[in-house]
N, C-alpha and C positions, 0 to 999 in steps of 0.2 A: 369408865363412864366418859373417860376420854376419847374410848368409841364410838358414844352415841353423839358426842358433839361433835365428832370428824364424822358420823354418817349425816349429823344435819348440814352439814356443814361443805360435802364432797360437792367441790364443780364438776359442770354437768359439761366434759369436755368436751361432746359430742355435738353441741349445738351448735352449729353456725352460727356467729355474729358478723352482723354490717361491720367492714370495713369504718374507723372511723380516723378523723385527724387529732392529733396533739391538741391544738387550741379547745374540740369536740370534750378530747377526755378532761381537760381539767374543768370544764363547766360543770355547775351542778349536775347531779344523775349523768353525768357525760363516762363516770368509770366507778371501779367498785370503792375506790378512795374518797370521791367527791359523789358517792350516795347519796340519794334527799330522804330527809329525815322524817318519817312520818310516823303514825300509832297505829299499830295493827294491821290486819289485810283492808280493814274498811277503810281505813284512812288513804292507803294505797290507791285504792279505786279511787275515793274522792278526787285525791291531788289529779289523777290521773286525766278522769273524768274533766276537771278544772283548768286543762291543756286547751288551746287553738293553735291550731296549723295557722301557716302562712297565709292562705286563701281564705282563712278562718271559717272555716268547716273544725269539728270537734274530730280528733284522732279515734283511728281503731286501734283497741292493746289487747294484748293478753301477756299472762306471764309466761316465762319461756324458763323458769325454772331456777334453783337457789345455784349461789354461784363462790361460795365461801364466807370466809368470815373475811371482814372488812379491811381488819389487820391481823396478821399471819400468827397463830398460837405459837408460843413459845417453845423451842425445841424439847424444853427441857420441866415444860409442865407438872405437876405431881397429878396422881387420880383425884386427889383431895379439894385442887385449885379448879380440875375442872368440873368436877360436882358444882363446886361454888358459883362458878362461871356459867353453867348452865342452868343453875336455880333463878339465881339472877336476873339473866335472860328471860326466863320464860315467866318470871312473878313481875317483870316491868320494870326492876330497878333500877334508876336512872343510873348514869356514870360519873364517878365523881372528879371533878376536876383534875385534870392530866390523865387521868386514866384510860387505858387504851382500849378501844372499841372493837370487840370480836365477835361483834356482832354476825348474823350470816345475814346476807345483803341477796335481794333478790334481781332478777333482769328480766323486762318487759320490754314485746316489739311492741313500739311506738307507731303506728302506718299515718303515713300523709297522701293522700292519691297512691303514685305507685313511691314515693321517699318513705322505707324504714327506716329507724330508731332504732339504737338500744339505751335502754332507760334503766339504770337502778337504782332500787330503794331499800334503805334500814326502816322495817316495819320497827326497830325497838325503842321509837323516843314518845312515850306517851306523857313525856315531862314539858312537854314546850308547844305553843301552839301550833295548827296545821302553816306549813311553808309556805312563804308569801316570793319567793323566786321561780321564776320559768329557766328553763334547759335551754342551751342554744337551740335556736329555729325555733323557739313558739313563743305563744303568748300566755299569761294566766289572768281567769279569769277570779272574782270573788265571788 
């Protein structure tokens, strides 16, 4: 089962990414660690549709693929632990306080005019309202 989880989370190493600054990486959605938490693929699309570019237009976006776990899996994880992790993720079970977030994160290419940005979203957070914070360089409409 660990192989199944790893297959779900295999990074797309061949996917080109726009270089970013340390400040952009620390901003919401600027890195895997700061992935924006949404609910399911529809939540990803609804969130991205609420973004506004600096010129007040709406960006174009497309999913570039999964980039791996938000927090790396422990090296000594047993098959039984892997099974529980996958089952909890697929069932949408909320994380317990302090529990590591091993959810698979998706990268989106977001384009405003000639500027392309990579944004990272974690679609396994259905236990909370949609996010109200915008990534660096964007505004968010309600």
